[in-house]
C-alpha positions in Angstrom: 27.3 4.8 -16.8 27.7 4.8 -13.0 24.5 4.8 -10.9 25.6 6.1 -7.5 23.3 5.9 -4.6 23.7 6.7 -0.9 20.3 5.4 0.2 17.7 2.9 -0.9 15.2 5.6 -1.9 17.8 7.2 -4.1 18.6 3.9 -5.7 15.0 3.2 -6.5 14.7 6.6 -8.2 17.7 5.7 -10.3 16.1 2.4 -11.3 13.1 4.3 -12.5 15.2 6.2 -15.0 17.6 3.4 -16.1 15.2 2.3 -18.9 16.2 5.5 -20.9 19.1 3.4 -22.1 17.3 0.1 -22.5 18.3 -1.8 -25.6 21.4 0.3 -26.2 24.5 -2.0 -26.1 26.8 1.1 -26.1 25.8 1.7 -22.5 26.9 -0.4 -19.6 25.2 0.2 -16.2 27.3 -0.1 -13.1 26.4 0.7 -9.5 28.2 2.0 -6.4 27.3 2.8 -2.8 28.2 6.4 -1.8 29.4 6.0 1.8 28.4 8.2 4.7 24.6 7.8 5.0 22.8 6.3 7.9 20.3 4.9 5.3 22.7 3.1 3.0 22.4 -0.3 4.7 19.9 -1.7 2.1 21.5 -0.4 -1.0 23.8 -3.2 -1.8 21.2 -5.9 -1.1 18.8 -4.1 -3.4 21.4 -4.0 -6.2 22.1 -7.7 -5.7 18.3 -8.4 -5.9 18.1 -6.9 -9.4 21.3 -8.6 -10.5 23.2 -5.3 -10.9 27.0 -5.2 -10.9 28.5 -3.2 -8.0 31.8 -1.4 -7.9 33.4 -0.8 -4.5 33.6 2.9 -3.7 37.3 3.1 -4.0 37.3 1.4 -7.4 34.6 3.7 -8.6 36.7 6.7 -7.5 39.7 5.4 -9.4 37.8 5.1 -12.7 36.3 7.5 -15.2 32.7 7.3 -16.5 30.8 8.9 -19.3 27.9 9.6 -17.0 27.6 9.6 -13.2 23.9 9.6 -12.2 22.8 10.3 -8.6 19.6 11.2 -6.8 21.1 13.1 -3.9 23.6 16.0 -3.8 25.1 14.7 -0.6 28.3 12.7 -0.2 31.7 13.0 -1.7 30.4 13.1 -5.3 33.4 15.2 -6.5 35.5 12.1 -6.1 33.6 10.4 -9.0 35.0 11.4 -12.4 32.6 12.0 -15.2 29.6 14.1 -16.3 27.3 14.3 -13.2 23.5 14.1 -13.5 21.4 14.9 -10.4 17.8 13.6 -10.2 15.2 14.2 -7.5 14.4 11.4 -5.1 11.0 12.7 -4.1 8.3 15.1 -5.2 8.0 18.8 -4.4 11.1 19.5 -2.4 9.0 20.0 0.7 11.3 19.2 3.7 14.2 20.9 5.3 16.0 18.5 7.7 17.0 20.1 11.0 20.7 20.3 11.5 21.4 19.7 7.8 22.2 22.4 5.2 20.3 25.6 5.0 17.3 25.9 7.4 15.0 27.2 4.7 16.0 25.0 1.7 15.3 21.4 0.8 18.5 19.5 0.4 18.0 18.9 -3.3 17.7 22.7 -3.9 20.2 23.8 -1.3 23.2 25.6 -2.7 25.2 24.6 0.4 25.3 21.1 -1.2 25.1 22.0 -4.8 27.9 24.6 -4.8 30.1 23.5 -1.9 32.7 21.7 -3.9 33.4 24.1 -6.8 32.4 27.6 -6.0 29.7 29.0 -8.2 29.5 26.0 -10.5 28.3 22.6 -9.2 30.1 19.4 -10.2 27.1 18.4 -12.3 26.3 18.8 -15.9 22.5 18.4 -15.5 20.2 18.8 -12.5 16.8 17.4 -13.6 13.9 19.2 -11.9 10.2 18.3 -12.1 8.5 21.8 -12.2 9.4 25.4 -13.2 8.7 26.5 -9.6 11.6 24.3 -8.4 13.9 26.1 -10.9 12.7 29.4 -9.6 13.3 28.4 -6.0 16.8 27.2 -6.9 17.6 30.3 -8.9 16.6 32.5 -6.0 19.4 31.0 -4.0 21.8 30.2 -6.8 21.5 32.9 -9.6 23.5 30.8 -12.1 21.3 27.7 -11.7 20.1 28.0 -15.2 23.5 26.8 -16.4 23.0 23.3 -15.1 19.4 22.9 -14.0 16.6 22.0 -16.4 12.9 21.2 -16.0 12.5 17.6 -17.1 9.4 16.3 -15.2 9.3 13.3 -12.9 10.1 9.9 -14.4 8.6 8.1 -11.3 5.3 9.8 -11.9 5.5 8.7 -15.6 5.5 5.1 -14.3 2.5 5.7 -12.1 0.5 7.4 -14.9 1.4 4.7 -17.4 0.2 2.0 -15.0 -3.2 3.6 -14.1 -5.1 1.2 -16.5 -3.8 -1.7 -14.3 -5.8 -0.5 -11.3 -8.3 -3.4 -11.4 -5.5 -5.9 -11.8 -3.7 -4.5 -8.7 -6.8 -4.6 -6.6 -7.4 -8.2 -7.7 -3.8 -9.1 -6.7 -4.4 -7.5 -3.3 -7.7 -9.3 -2.7 -9.4 -6.0 -2.2 -12.8 -7.1 -3.6 -15.6 -4.6 -2.9 -13.8 -3.1 0.1 -12.4 0.4 0.2 -8.6 0.3 0.1 -7.3 2.9 2.6 -3.6 3.6 2.4 -1.6 5.2 5.1 1.7 6.8 4.1 4.5 7.7 6.5 7.6 9.6 5.7 10.8 9.2 7.9 12.0 11.2 10.9 10.5 12.5 14.2 7.6 14.2 12.5 6.4 11.2 10.5 3.1 9.4 11.0 4.7 6.4 12.6 6.8 8.4 15.0 4.0 10.8 16.0 1.1 8.3 15.9 2.7 4.8 16.2 -0.6 3.2 17.2 -2.7 4.6 14.3 -2.2 1.7 11.9 -3.3 -0.8 14.6 -6.2 1.3 15.6 -7.6 1.6 12.1 -6.8 -2.0 11.2 -8.7 -3.3 14.3 -11.5 -0.8 14.4 -12.6 -0.4 10.8 -15.1 -3.0 9.6 -13.1 -5.8 7.9 -15.7 -6.3 5.2 -15.8 -2.6 4.4 -12.1 -1.6 4.4 -8.7 -3.0 3.5 -5.7 -1.2 5.0 -2.2 -0.7 3.6 0.8 1.1 4.8 3.6 2.7 2.8 6.7 3.4 4.8 9.6 5.6 3.6 12.6 3.5 2.7 14.8 5.6 5.1 12.7 4.4 8.0 12.9 0.8 6.8 16.7 1.1 6.6 16.9 2.7 10.0 14.8 0.0 11.8 15.3 -3.1 9.6 12.4 -5.2 8.3 12.3 -7.4 11.4 12.0 -4.4 13.9 9.5 -2.7 11.7 7.3 -5.8 11.4 7.4 -6.3 15.2 6.3 -2.7 15.8 3.5 -3.1 13.3 2.5 -6.7 14.4 -1.0 -5.8 15.8 -1.9 -4.1 12.5 -0.3 -6.8 10.3 -2.1 -9.5 12.2 -5.4 -7.7 11.6 -4.7 -7.9 7.8 -2.9 -4.7 7.0 -0.6 -4.8 4.0 2.9 -3.4 4.3 3.8 -2.3 0.8 7.3 -2.9 -0.6 9.6 0.0 -0.8 10.5 -0.5 -4.5 7.7 -0.3 -7.1 5.0 -1.9 -4.9 4.3 1.3 -3.0 3.3 2.9 -6.3 1.0 0.0 -7.5 -0.7 0.1 -4.1 -1.3 3.9 -4.5 -2.9 3.2 -7.9 -5.2 0.6 -6.3 -6.2 2.9 -3.4 -9.6 4.5 -2.8 -8.4 7.0 -0.2 -5.1 8.1 1.4 -4.2 9.2 5.0 -0.9 11.1 4.8 1.6 12.9 6.9 3.9 15.6 5.2 5.7 13.0 3.0 5.7 13.6 -0.8 4.1 10.2 -1.6 0.7 12.0 -1.4 1.6 14.2 -4.3 2.0 11.2 -6.6 -1.4 10.0 -5.5 -2.9 13.4 -6.0 -1.4 13.7 -9.5 -2.6 10.3 -10.6 -6.2 10.2 -9.5 -8.7 12.6 -7.8 -9.7 10.5 -4.8 -10.0 11.5 -1.1 -6.9 12.5 0.8 -6.9 13.1 4.6 -4.0 14.6 6.6 -2.7 13.6 10.0 -0.3 16.2 11.3 1.2 19.3 9.6 4.8 18.3 9.4 6.2 20.4 12.2 9.4 22.3 11.7 10.5 20.1 8.8 7.8 21.2 6.3 8.8 24.3 4.2 6.1 26.9 4.2 4.5 27.3 0.8 5.9 24.0 -0.5 3.4 21.7 -2.4 2.9 19.5 0.6 2.3 22.5 2.9 -0.3 23.7 0.4 -1.9 20.3 0.3 -2.0 19.7 4.0 -3.7 23.1 4.5 -6.4 22.3 2.0 -7.4 18.7 2.9 -9.4 17.5 6.0 -7.4 16.4 9.0 -8.0 13.1 10.9 -7.9 13.7 14.6 -5.7 11.1 16.2 -7.7 10.7 19.3 -10.9 10.0 17.3 -9.4 7.9 14.5 -12.2 5.4 14.2 -14.6 4.4 11.4 -17.0 7.3 12.0 -14.2 9.9 12.2 -12.6 8.5 9.1 -15.8 8.5 7.1 -16.5 12.1 8.2 -13.0 13.2 7.1 -13.1 11.4 3.8 -16.6 13.0 3.0 -15.2 16.4 3.8 -12.5 16.1 1.0 -13.3 18.5 -1.9 -12.7 16.9 -5.3 -9.9 18.5 -7.2 -8.0 19.7 -4.0 -5.2 17.2 -4.4 -4.8 17.8 -8.1 -4.3 21.5 -7.5 -1.4 20.9 -5.2 0.1 18.2 -7.5 0.1 20.6 -10.5 2.7 22.7 -8.5 5.0 19.7 -8.3 5.0 18.0 -11.7 5.4 19.5 -15.2 5.5 17.5 -18.4 3.4 14.7 -16.9 3.8 11.5 -18.9 6.7 13.0 -21.0 9.4 13.2 -18.3 11.2 9.9 -19.3 11.3 10.9 -22.9 12.7 14.4 -22.1 15.3 12.9 -19.8 16.4 10.5 -22.5 16.9 13.3 -25.0 18.9 15.3 -22.5 21.1 12.4 -21.4 21.9 11.3 -25.0 22.8 14.9 -25.8 25.3 14.9 -22.8 26.9 11.8 -24.2 27.0 13.1 -27.8 25.2 10.0 -29.0 22.2 9.5 -31.2 19.4 7.6 -29.4 18.4 4.2 -30.8 15.5 4.3 -33.3 13.0 2.8 -30.8 11.2 4.3 -27.9 11.9 3.7 -24.2 8.5 4.0 -22.6 8.0 4.0 -18.8 7.8 0.5 -17.5 4.5 -0.7 -16.0 4.5 -1.3 -12.3 4.3 -5.0 -11.3 1.2 -6.2 -9.4 1.6 -5.9 -5.6 1.7 -9.0 -3.3 -1.3 -9.5 -1.0 -1.0 -9.2 2.8 1.0 -12.0 4.4 -1.5 -12.3 7.3 -5.3 -12.3 7.5 -7.4 -12.5 10.6 -9.2 -15.8 11.2 -11.4 -14.8 14.1 -13.8 -11.9 14.4 -15.9 -10.0 16.9 -19.1 -9.7 15.0 -21.5 -6.9 15.5 -25.0 -8.0 14.4 -28.2 -5.9 14.3 -31.6 -7.1 13.1 -33.3 -4.2 11.3 -36.4 -4.0 9.1 -34.0 -3.8 6.1 -32.0 -6.9 7.0 -29.2 -8.2 9.2 -26.5 -5.6 9.5 -23.1 -7.2 10.0 -19.8 -5.6 10.9 -16.8 -7.8 11.6 -13.7 -6.7 13.5 -10.6 -8.7 14.2 -11.0 -10.6 17.5 -9.6 -9.0 20.6 -9.4 -5.5 19.3 -12.2 -3.9 21.4 -15.5 -4.6 23.1 -17.0 -8.1 22.3 -19.6 -8.2 19.6 -22.8 -10.1 19.2 -20.8 -13.3 18.8 -17.3 -14.5 18.1 -16.8 -16.2 14.7 -13.6 -18.2 14.1 -12.1 -20.3 11.3 -11.5 -23.8 12.6 -7.9 -24.9 12.2 -6.6 -21.4 11.8 -6.9 -20.1 15.4 -5.8 -21.2 18.9 -7.6 -23.8 20.9 -8.7 -21.1 23.4 -10.3 -19.0 20.6 -11.9 -22.1 19.1 -13.5 -23.1 22.4 -14.8 -19.5 22.9 -16.4 -19.1 19.4 -20.1 -19.1 19.0 -19.7 -19.7 15.2 -17.0 -22.0 13.9 -16.5 -22.3 10.2 -14.2 -24.3 8.0 -12.9 -23.5 4.6 -11.8 -26.2 2.1 -8.2 -27.3 2.7 -5.7 -27.4 -0.2 -5.1 -30.9 -1.7 -2.5 -33.2 -0.3 1.0 -32.5 -1.9 1.5 -36.3 -2.2 -0.8 -37.9 -4.8 0.2 -41.3 -3.5 -1.2 -40.5 -0.1 -4.8 -39.3 -0.5 -6.3 -37.0 2.2 -8.5 -38.5 4.9 -11.6 -36.3 4.4 -14.7 -35.5 6.4 -18.2 -35.3 4.9 -19.7 -31.8 5.4 -22.5 -33.1 7.6 -20.2 -35.2 9.8 -17.8 -32.4 10.3 -20.5 -29.9 11.5 -22.0 -32.6 13.8 -18.6 -33.4 15.2 -17.7 -29.8 15.8 -20.9 -29.1 17.7 -20.2 -32.1 19.8 -16.6 -31.3 20.4 -17.0 -27.6 21.3 -20.0 -27.0 23.7 -19.7 -23.3 23.3 -20.3 -23.4 19.6 -23.9 -22.8 18.5 -23.3 -22.8 14.8 -20.9 -24.9 12.7 -20.5 -24.2 9.0 -18.7 -25.4 5.9 -17.8 -22.2 3.9 -17.2 -22.7 0.2 -15.8 -20.1 -2.2 -18.7 -20.9 -4.6 -21.8 -22.9 -4.2 -23.9 -23.3 -1.1 -22.4 -23.4 2.4 -23.6 -26.0 4.9 -24.7 -24.8 8.3 -25.6 -26.8 11.4 -27.2 -25.2 14.5 -27.2 -26.7 18.0 -30.6 -28.0 18.8 -31.7 -28.1 15.1 -32.0 -31.6 13.6 -32.0 -30.3 10.1 -28.8 -28.8 8.6 -29.2 -25.8 6.3 -27.7 -24.6 3.0 -26.8 -21.0 2.7 -26.4 -19.4 -0.7 -25.1 -15.9 -1.2 -26.0 -13.8 -4.2 -23.6 -11.2 -5.5 -24.4 -7.5 -5.2 -24.6 -5.6 -8.5 -23.8 -1.9 -8.9 -22.9 0.2 -11.8 -22.2 -2.8 -14.0 -19.9 -4.4 -11.5 -20.4 -7.4 -9.3 -19.4 -7.5 -5.6 -19.1 -10.8 -3.8 -19.5 -11.3 0.0 -17.2 -13.6 2.1 -19.5 -16.6 2.8 -18.3 -16.6 6.4 -19.9 -13.2 6.8 -23.2 -14.5 5.5 -22.9 -17.4 8.0 -22.7 -14.9 10.8 -25.8 -13.1 9.5 -27.8 -16.3 9.3 -26.6 -17.2 12.8 -27.8 -13.9 14.2 -31.1 -14.2 12.4 -31.8 -17.7 13.7 -31.0 -16.7 17.3 -33.2 -13.6 17.1 -36.2 -15.4 15.6 -35.7 -18.8 17.2 -36.7 -20.0 13.9 -36.3 -23.5 12.3 -37.2 -22.7 8.7 -38.5 -25.8 6.8 -38.9 -23.9 3.5 -36.5 -21.6 1.6 -36.2 -18.2 3.3 -34.7 -15.1 1.7 -32.6 -12.9 4.0 -30.7 -9.7 3.4 -27.2 -9.2 4.8 -26.2 -5.5 5.0 -22.5 -4.6 4.8 -22.0 -0.8 4.9 -24.1 0.6 2.1 -24.3 -2.7 0.2 -26.9 -5.4 0.6 -26.5 -9.0 -0.3 -29.3 -11.5 -0.8 -28.9 -14.7 1.2 -31.0 -17.8 0.6 -31.5 -20.1 3.6 -33.0 -23.5 3.0 -32.9 -27.1 4.3 -29.8 -28.8 3.0 -30.1 -31.8 0.7 -28.5 -35.2 1.4 -26.0 -34.6 -1.4 -24.9 -31.4 0.2 -24.4 -33.0 3.6 -22.5 -35.9 2.1 -20.1 -33.7 0.1 -16.5 -34.2 1.1 -14.6 -31.3 2.7 
């Protein structure tokens, strides 16, 4: 079997269906790069990454194969000898690319590509479609389409659906915690989110409250191939520095979708996978311009969901748009894209073995579960902190430092930010360092009390210095107070689940409360830290000698 790809996105779809032959030693899987695409630059590297064997194009054209499987009708496919199978490389067939093929047809359903090499019969034995509407659209342009096209379903969606029970595991891997995971998805081309609204990821990453939202971005593999990972990362640097996750183009994008609480989408088909898998809010940004085919599933979806105005893309506007989403809207559009949900891989397996004239092995080939995503590579270590003392408690909203108007105070992690930021911070906190890699050379450690006293002495602009621990009480020292304090955060319980607060956030809440009340509590005091709609109990009390002597 030859898996022939002309772009990275086509290759990834082929890899989703390759398991139909898993465990069958009668099948050998080979790969080749179809030349001629602007987006083929990453294909060979991706094949090498999985350990696949690649045939040069000329060698592939000189050989014969029992199956030639592709996910695009473009390129000189007629040069490859064997039974051809064409798979979709997206959902819904929503876009018509200006200057390519027929103006009113998606390339995967365009007879100009399907029939160009052999009259009324395409050089394919099977074109696998995901929904009967797609077969109807194809048949309207190619009356004999029923000879080669068959509704199979979408094997990539099968992987997504099979992996839904791993949602909590994916969120743990991402470090989402109690935050809402907001995913932006950008297709490729001039009408994409990143081309039309290039500053939107940075605006959301820097303006949304850090303790309320986690942001992720899914970028179409074509855009990655066009720009390269370095250029893309540089363009997204402000958002990535504020903690945004850039999801991987193979598999990881789908596990991030499963973990998501809400989606902001352009006209790319990724949103249809999200809508089919779970009924959670979807917000649009843009209508797709001239690329989007009227009446296509994404056109239907974008007309039904709320739109996020680019000029007002802040926390309030986002909250308003998400609240306006009507449950079930996304599922309705997705139903027009995917048939045989959860059974596509099995149906494809039956069809492919029938083409080969072979009996399938006596064991199943289920859709493979998606691997856990990797966390963001960067996280902000300094914050403009908005603090408000209310009758209900201390309301805290942290935003990455330097992204807007200054807040009540600047809080920064000592040892993780520049000297200039360190000297400007009103709150400096330190987290435990990892142990020394050399057991023969023990670390030179501070005691907690000595470090906070040293920090207040070394940095005159600092009013509060704190040792922040992942569990157990934090130690906090305040300029002008002779007594250090212990700060203990209690988790928030809701619906049988437990939400934990970053102790550094609690330190900012205590700092704001002490400044507002000019208090020096000598006895335990219970405070309430408000983060969005959640409240966390915070116990403030004088620290013990053991707590101040604890090594850090």
